[in-house]
C-alpha positions in Angstrom: 0.0 0.1 0.0 1.4 3.3 -0.9 1.9 6.0 1.9 -1.0 8.1 0.2 -3.3 5.4 0.2 -2.6 4.3 3.6 -4.4 7.6 4.6 -7.7 6.9 2.9 -10.6 5.3 4.6 -13.4 3.1 3.3 -16.6 2.7 4.9 -16.2 -1.1 4.2 -12.4 -1.4 5.8 -12.0 -4.2 8.1 -11.4 -4.0 11.9 -7.9 -5.0 12.8 -6.4 -5.2 16.4 -6.5 -2.3 19.0 -2.6 -3.3 19.5 0.1 -3.2 16.8 0.5 -6.8 17.5 -2.6 -8.9 18.3 -0.8 -12.2 18.3 -2.7 -14.0 15.6 -1.5 -17.3 16.1 -2.7 -17.4 19.7 -5.9 -16.2 18.2 -5.8 -18.8 15.7 -5.1 -21.8 18.2 -8.0 -20.3 20.0 -10.5 -20.1 17.5 -9.3 -23.9 16.5 -10.5 -25.1 19.9 -13.8 -23.0 19.5 -14.5 -24.8 16.1 -13.6 -28.1 17.6 -15.7 -27.5 20.5 -18.7 -26.0 18.5 -18.6 -28.6 15.8 -18.7 -31.3 18.1 -21.2 -30.2 20.3 -23.7 -28.4 17.9 -23.2 -30.5 14.6 -22.4 -34.2 16.0 -24.2 -34.4 19.0 -27.6 -34.9 17.3 -26.4 -37.7 15.3 -25.7 -39.9 18.7 -28.8 -38.5 20.3 -31.3 -39.5 17.5 -32.3 -43.1 18.3 -32.5 -42.3 22.0 -35.0 -39.1 21.9 -37.1 -41.1 19.3 -37.5 -44.2 21.5 -38.5 -41.7 24.6 -40.4 -39.4 23.2 -42.0 -41.5 20.3 -42.0 -39.0 17.9 -41.0 -40.0 14.4 -37.4 -40.0 12.9 -38.8 -37.7 10.0 -40.0 -35.3 12.5 -36.8 -35.3 14.5 -34.8 -35.1 11.4 -37.2 -32.1 10.4 -35.9 -30.3 13.5 -32.6 -30.8 12.2 -33.3 -29.2 8.8 -35.1 -26.4 10.4 -31.9 -25.5 12.1 -29.8 -25.8 9.0 -32.3 -23.4 7.3 -32.1 -20.9 9.8 -28.3 -21.3 9.9 -28.3 -20.3 6.1 -30.9 -17.3 7.0 -28.4 -16.1 9.3 -25.3 -16.2 7.2 -25.3 -12.7 5.8 -26.4 -10.7 8.9 -23.8 -12.3 11.0 -21.2 -11.7 8.3 -22.3 -8.0 7.9 -21.9 -7.7 11.8 -18.7 -9.3 11.7 -17.5 -6.9 9.0 -18.8 -3.8 10.8 -18.1 -4.8 14.5 -16.0 -7.9 14.9 -16.5 -11.4 15.9 -15.9 -11.2 19.5 -19.6 -10.6 20.4 -21.3 -12.6 17.9 -19.2 -15.5 18.6 -19.5 -15.3 22.5 -23.2 -14.8 21.8 -23.4 -17.8 19.7 -22.1 -20.1 22.2 -24.3 -18.6 25.2 -27.3 -19.3 22.6 -26.2 -22.5 21.4 -25.8 -23.7 25.2 -29.0 -22.7 26.3 -30.8 -24.0 23.3 -29.1 -27.6 24.0 -30.4 -27.1 27.6 -34.1 -26.3 26.4 -33.7 -29.5 23.9 -32.9 -31.5 27.1 -36.1 -30.4 28.9 -38.6 -30.8 25.6 -41.5 -33.0 26.2 -43.7 -31.6 23.5 -43.0 -30.9 19.7 -43.1 -27.2 19.8 -40.2 -26.5 22.1 -38.0 -29.0 20.5 -38.2 -27.2 17.1 -37.8 -23.5 19.0 -34.7 -25.1 20.5 -33.6 -25.9 16.9 -34.2 -22.3 15.8 -31.8 -21.2 18.3 -29.1 -23.9 17.3 -29.4 -22.6 13.9 -28.8 -19.0 14.7 -25.6 -20.3 17.1 -24.6 -22.6 14.1 -24.7 -19.6 12.0 -22.6 -17.4 14.6 -20.2 -20.2 15.4 -19.7 -23.0 12.7 -16.4 -22.0 10.3 -17.4 -18.9 8.3 -17.7 -16.5 11.4 -14.1 -17.9 12.4 -12.8 -17.6 8.8 -13.7 -14.2 8.7 -12.0 -13.1 12.1 -8.9 -15.0 10.6 -8.9 -13.0 7.4 -9.5 -9.7 9.3 -6.5 -10.4 11.5 -4.3 -12.3 9.2 -4.8 -10.1 6.4 -2.6 -11.5 3.4 -1.4 -14.5 5.8 -5.2 -15.9 6.2 -4.7 -19.3 4.3 -2.1 -20.4 7.1 -4.6 -19.4 10.1 -7.4 -20.8 8.4 -5.6 -24.1 7.8 -5.0 -24.5 11.4 -8.6 -23.8 12.3 -9.6 -26.5 9.9 -7.1 -28.9 11.0 -8.1 -29.0 14.6 -11.8 -28.7 13.9 -11.3 -31.7 11.3 -11.2 -33.8 14.4 -14.6 -32.7 16.1 -16.4 -36.1 15.0 -13.4 -38.3 15.8 -13.3 -36.6 19.4 -16.7 -35.7 20.4 -19.1 -38.7 19.0 -17.2 -41.1 21.1 -17.6 -38.4 24.3 -21.2 -38.1 23.6 -21.7 -41.7 23.5 -19.7 -42.1 26.6 -22.0 -39.3 28.3 -25.2 -40.9 27.1 -24.4 -44.1 28.6 -23.8 -42.5 32.0 -26.2 -39.5 32.0 -29.1 -40.5 29.6 -29.7 -38.3 26.2 -31.1 -35.5 28.6 -28.2 -35.5 30.8 -25.7 -35.5 27.8 -27.1 -32.5 26.2 -27.2 -30.7 29.5 -23.2 -31.2 29.8 -22.9 -30.2 26.1 -25.0 -27.1 26.9 -22.8 -26.6 29.9 -19.6 -26.9 27.7 -20.5 -24.1 25.4 -21.6 -21.7 28.0 -18.7 -22.2 30.4 -15.7 -23.0 27.7 -16.9 -21.8 24.5 -18.2 -18.3 25.5 -15.6 -17.1 27.5 -13.1 -18.7 25.0 -14.4 -16.6 22.3 -15.0 -13.4 24.3 -11.3 -13.3 25.6 -9.5 -14.5 22.6 -11.0 -12.3 19.9 -10.1 -8.8 19.4 -12.4 -5.9 20.1 -13.8 -3.8 17.2 -10.8 -2.1 16.3 -9.7 1.5 15.9 -9.5 2.9 12.2 -8.4 6.4 11.7 -11.6 8.7 10.7 -11.8 10.6 7.6 -11.9 14.4 8.1 -15.7 14.8 6.9 -17.4 11.3 7.2 -20.1 10.7 5.2 -23.5 10.6 6.5 -24.9 6.9 7.5 -27.5 7.0 4.8 -24.5 7.4 2.3 -22.3 5.0 3.8 -25.0 2.4 3.8 -25.9 3.3 0.0 -22.3 2.7 -1.0 -21.9 -0.4 1.3 -24.9 -2.0 -0.5 -23.8 -0.6 -4.0 -20.2 -2.3 -3.9 -21.5 -5.4 -2.1 -24.5 -5.7 -5.1 -21.5 -5.0 -7.6 -19.5 -7.9 -6.4 -22.3 -10.3 -5.9 -23.2 -9.6 -9.4 -19.6 -10.7 -10.6 -19.7 -13.6 -12.8 -16.8 -15.1 -10.7 -18.7 -14.5 -7.6 -21.7 -16.4 -9.1 -19.7 -19.4 -10.2 -18.2 -19.4 -7.1 -21.3 -19.7 -5.5 -22.9 -22.4 -7.6 -19.2 -24.2 -6.9 -20.1 -24.2 -3.3 -23.6 -24.9 -3.3 -23.4 -27.9 -5.6 -20.4 -29.2 -3.6 -22.2 -28.7 -0.1 -25.2 -30.5 -1.5 -23.5 -33.4 -2.5 -21.6 -33.6 0.6 -24.3 -33.2 2.9 -26.4 -35.8 0.7 -23.4 -38.4 0.9 -23.0 -37.8 4.5 -26.4 -38.5 5.7 -27.0 -41.2 3.1 -23.9 -43.2 2.6 -24.7 -45.8 5.1 -28.4 -46.3 4.3 -27.1 -46.5 0.7 -24.3 -49.1 1.1 -26.8 -51.0 3.4 -29.6 -51.0 0.6 -26.5 -52.6 -1.8 -26.3 -55.5 0.7 -22.9 -54.3 2.1 -22.1 -55.8 5.5 -22.4 -53.1 8.5 -19.1 -54.1 9.9 -17.4 -53.3 6.3 -19.3 -49.8 6.0 -17.9 -48.6 9.2 -14.2 -50.1 8.6 -14.3 -47.7 5.7 -16.2 -44.9 7.0 -13.8 -44.3 10.0 -11.0 -43.7 7.4 -12.7 -40.3 6.4 -11.7 -38.2 9.2 -7.9 -39.1 9.2 -7.8 -38.5 5.4 -9.5 -35.2 5.7 -6.6 -34.1 8.2 -4.1 -35.8 6.2 -5.4 -33.5 3.2 -5.1 -30.4 5.1 -1.8 -31.2 6.4 -0.6 -31.7 2.5 -2.1 -28.6 1.8 -0.4 -26.6 4.7 2.8 -28.0 3.4 2.5 -27.5 -0.4 -0.4 -25.7 -0.9 1.3 -22.2 -1.1 2.4 -23.1 -4.5 -0.8 -23.2 -5.9 -4.3 -20.7 -6.1 -7.1 -21.7 -4.3 -9.0 -22.5 -7.7 -6.0 -24.9 -8.8 -6.3 -26.5 -5.6 -10.0 -26.6 -5.7 -9.7 -28.3 -9.0 -7.6 -31.0 -7.4 -10.1 -31.5 -4.4 -13.2 -31.9 -6.8 -11.6 -34.6 -8.9 -10.5 -36.4 -5.8 -14.2 -36.1 -4.9 -15.6 -37.0 -8.5 -13.0 -40.2 -8.6 -14.5 -41.4 -5.2 -17.9 -41.3 -6.3 -16.9 -42.9 -9.7 -15.3 -45.9 -8.0 -18.1 -46.3 -5.7 -20.7 -46.3 -8.3 -18.6 -48.4 -11.0 -16.7 -51.2 -8.5 -18.4 -54.1 -6.7 -18.4 -52.9 -3.1 -15.5 -54.8 -1.4 -13.7 -53.6 1.4 -10.6 -52.3 -0.8 -12.9 -50.5 -3.0 -14.8 -48.8 0.0 -11.4 -48.0 1.8 -10.1 -46.5 -1.7 -13.5 -44.5 -1.9 -13.2 -43.2 2.0 -9.6 -42.2 1.5 -10.2 -40.1 -2.0 -13.6 -38.6 -0.5 -11.6 -37.9 2.6 -8.7 -36.2 1.1 -11.0 -34.1 -1.1 -13.5 -33.0 1.2 -10.7 -32.1 3.9 -9.0 -29.7 1.1 -12.5 -28.1 0.1 -12.9 -27.2 3.5 -9.9 -24.8 3.4 -10.7 -23.8 -0.1 -14.1 -22.7 0.9 -12.5 -20.3 3.2 -9.5 -19.1 1.1 -11.2 -18.8 -2.3 -13.2 -15.5 -1.8 -10.3 -13.7 -0.2 -8.1 -14.4 -3.0 -10.6 -13.7 -5.5 -12.1 -10.6 -4.3 -9.6 -9.6 -1.4 -10.3 -9.1 2.5 -12.0 -5.9 2.8 -15.4 -7.4 2.3 -14.6 -10.9 3.2 -17.5 -11.4 6.3 -20.2 -10.1 3.9 -19.4 -11.8 1.0 -18.6 -15.2 2.9 -21.9 -14.8 4.4 -23.9 -14.2 0.7 -21.9 -17.3 -0.3 -22.9 -19.5 2.7 -26.6 -18.6 2.4 -27.1 -20.9 -0.7 -25.0 -23.5 0.6 -26.6 -24.0 3.8 -29.9 -24.3 2.1 -28.4 -26.8 0.1 -27.2 -28.9 2.9 -30.5 -28.8 4.5 -32.4 -29.7 1.4 -30.1 -31.9 -0.5 -30.8 -35.0 1.7 -34.6 -34.9 1.9 -34.4 -34.5 -2.3 -32.3 -37.3 -2.4 -34.6 -39.6 -0.1 -37.6 -38.7 -2.1 -35.6 -39.7 -5.1 -34.8 -42.9 -3.6 -38.5 -43.5 -2.6 -39.5 -43.4 -6.1 -37.7 -46.4 -6.8 -34.4 -45.2 -8.0 -31.4 -47.8 -7.2 -29.0 -46.8 -4.6 -26.3 -46.5 -7.4 -28.5 -44.1 -9.1 -28.9 -42.1 -6.0 -25.3 -42.0 -5.9 -24.8 -41.0 -9.6 -27.0 -37.8 -8.5 -24.7 -36.9 -6.1 -21.8 -37.5 -8.5 -23.6 -35.1 -10.9 -23.9 -32.4 -8.1 -20.1 -32.5 -7.7 -19.9 -32.3 -11.7 -21.9 -29.3 -11.7 -19.7 -27.7 -9.0 -16.7 -28.7 -11.2 -18.0 -27.1 -14.4 -18.7 -23.8 -11.9 -15.5 -24.0 -11.1 -13.8 -24.1 -14.6 -16.0 -21.0 -15.4 -14.9 -19.5 -12.4 -11.2 -19.7 -13.4 -11.7 -18.6 -17.0 -13.6 -15.6 -15.7 -10.6 -14.7 -13.3 -8.2 -12.4 -14.8 -4.7 -13.6 -15.0 -2.4 -12.6 -12.3 -1.0 -9.3 -12.6 -3.7 -8.1 -14.7 -5.7 -6.4 -11.8 -5.2 -6.0 -8.1 -7.2 -7.7 -5.7 -9.7 -5.6 -3.6 -7.2 -5.6 -0.7 -7.4 -2.8 1.7 
């Protein structure tokens, strides 16, 4: 940045630390622990509790899963407001409040005896997920790490990638000793006692920005902010990026929820399925470690192309080859590698293409269709399966979503100016 440019203040400029050295690696580690806790408690707990809740309440599994979908839809609706808040005020308040709300919602769910409070608790959990899971943390990392955001995001996802490995056994253990209600209370207490203070104490306050001599009126600032945001989200690169992420997220969500039922319907033994599925988590971490070691040599779009190739190859193997243990393990290894890398690419590609000065808001816009896709794709695929489609055709539909995402990635790559032709929108 030139000295003359350093004095200019944009109404969309990001917040930075009050101190000259915000110690971003310490912040990154705290956010990584927060993501491990938040994903483990908010996202994976329900998978463990579903059968116990259904047995005690006698509510149908369809109704219980409808609560999950409601939470995911609320997550999608909250993405843009949360992103705008972080853009303007920083992430401390919203992530600490998300931890409190998530904990209170779990406590509420632990006490439900009728459907309405159950659904209301999912609304609270959806807002909490929007305030906590990945995108808000990526926004805080991007604001504090600036041009080194990729390293910070990689660290956060490395630890968060172990959430299922760490928390699913812990939640099973808690449920076996405390029952599902007691386990939910313990999870809620963790978010309130650990998560909220962790985010409040580690994330910098809204940071000081030099004021312009004659600040524009608030209405003019809002008009300018909306005008520039509208211009960026109508960019062909942004639209293709949104389609890529939405298609990928729909495919990932559909496969996550349906892989075991689909393989079971293909007459694969449950023990064989579990032996293969447990490979996915460690391979995700391996993919992120490889990216941390070698990823700086490549752009996010190049890395994304490799990840989508791995994901498509994994589905092709699963669809075309007989489902033996080696085939299932190969599928799981390739899928885990590709998915682990894609988690990071979703955080770095927007900053790489559009700069960091509007990252939180742009990432919020990108997250909205992706979360809707995450919520709806399992239901649509189940409905398709229910019409008589063979399991392999359902898997082919998931592969089709990945192919659509890969096409959108290629279109985004072609519409991206060659490096050096344009400057990114950095502050």
